[in-house]
C-alpha positions in Angstrom: -0.1 -0.3 0.3 2.2 2.7 0.9 4.2 1.3 -2.6 1.1 2.7 -4.7 1.1 6.3 -2.8 4.6 6.3 -3.1 4.0 6.7 -6.4 1.0 8.2 -6.8 2.4 10.9 -4.6 6.0 11.2 -7.1 4.2 13.9 -10.0 3.3 16.0 -6.7 6.7 16.0 -5.5 7.4 16.6 -8.8 5.4 19.5 -9.3 5.8 20.7 -5.9 9.7 21.0 -6.4 9.2 23.0 -10.0 7.3 25.4 -8.0 10.0 25.9 -6.3 12.2 27.1 -8.0 9.9 29.0 -9.3 9.5 31.0 -6.6 13.0 31.1 -6.4 13.0 32.5 -9.9 11.1 34.9 -9.4 12.5 36.5 -5.6 15.8 36.7 -7.9 13.8 38.3 -10.0 12.6 40.4 -8.1 15.6 41.2 -5.9 17.3 42.1 -9.4 14.7 44.7 -9.9 15.4 46.7 -6.5 18.3 46.8 -7.1 18.3 48.4 -11.1 15.5 51.0 -9.1 17.6 51.7 -7.0 20.2 52.6 -8.9 18.0 54.2 -11.9 16.7 56.6 -9.0 17.7 59.8 -8.8 20.4 61.0 -6.8 22.2 57.9 -6.3 23.9 57.4 -4.0 27.0 59.7 -5.0 24.8 62.3 -6.7 23.5 62.6 -3.0 27.3 62.9 -1.4 28.2 65.5 -4.2 24.4 67.6 -3.5 25.4 67.7 0.0 29.2 68.6 0.2 27.6 71.5 -2.7 25.1 72.4 -0.1 25.7 77.0 0.0 27.3 76.8 -3.7 25.8 77.4 -7.0 24.6 74.7 -9.4 22.4 75.2 -12.2 19.5 72.1 -12.3 18.2 71.0 -16.1 14.4 69.9 -15.5 12.5 69.1 -18.1 13.3 72.0 -20.0 13.4 74.3 -18.2 17.7 76.0 -16.6 17.1 76.1 -12.5 20.4 78.2 -11.3 20.4 78.9 -7.4 22.7 78.9 -4.8 21.8 74.8 -3.2 20.0 75.6 0.7 18.7 71.5 1.6 18.1 68.3 -0.4 14.9 67.3 0.9 14.1 64.1 0.6 12.4 64.3 -2.6 13.5 67.0 -3.5 16.1 70.1 -3.7 15.8 74.0 -2.7 17.7 76.5 -4.6 17.3 80.5 -3.9 17.6 81.4 -7.6 19.1 85.5 -8.5 15.6 86.9 -7.5 15.9 85.3 -3.7 13.0 83.1 -4.3 13.8 79.6 -2.9 13.0 77.6 -5.8 12.2 73.9 -4.7 12.4 71.7 -7.7 11.2 67.9 -7.5 13.6 65.1 -7.9 11.6 62.7 -10.6 11.7 66.0 -12.7 15.4 66.6 -11.9 17.5 65.0 -15.7 20.6 66.8 -14.6 22.9 68.8 -12.4 26.0 71.1 -12.8 28.2 71.7 -10.3 
């Protein structure tokens, strides 16, 4: 009787192993995608470090087709704050920034 149960459960074991392998593959793909997203997020670690060192300095931010120049006041969690030539505080959301010139 046990031999019969073993034979009947063999396809089930194979299916479980296949599902486990697929889950592992999906976990690896998710890890890879999360890494890719983190690497493409602005600002990346290197740029954030440069920005942090540039507080109080003049820089140029390109956001879409706009060129914004001013003194970097602070780096917020989702934006940069500059004071432009007219003395106004300008907040620029990170997703809109395409380049920064130091």
